[in-house]
C-alpha angles and dihedrals in degrees: 000000000000090000090060090056091049092051092047093049091047091051092050091047090051092051090050093050091047093050091050091050092051091048089051092051092051090050090055095052114110117233118250119260132218123210117207118199122190113192128190101199116206098177109030098181095051091041093055094043103039108026116021100062094048096044092046092052093047092051092047091047087054094054102272119143116199112233096168126012118185095312127150114303133200126201111229100172135349129010118353117254122258120269093276129031124187128186121194131182121219133182091247144348089262091056092049092051091046092052094053092042095049117120091238093055093044091051092050091045089064086066093043092052089062091061106029149019117238138207112187127178138154133212131196114246128217115279111252 
């Protein structure tokens, strides 16, 4: 009979240790980040042909997921947005910064700068 108590207590202790470990892992997770890109396009045809496909692929290859990509916008308060607005989700703020700092993005941006002016920033989201 005493062996049943020992097994039960061991099982409960294991569950407690496992639950504490999982809680610790969740606490260490970094919150997601969202990059917002406002683009004032000066040459739409060249921008769409020469820059947008390359930049989009580079950002996706670096972990970016497009949530909004140059869709219809509505001004709610303040200045209206630029002609194109893009919102991307990344695993973390570090990943967002790395994507926009990558050599491939910076090389493509040289082309983009010929046809548009950019404002890019990222914000940490709320941890799930």
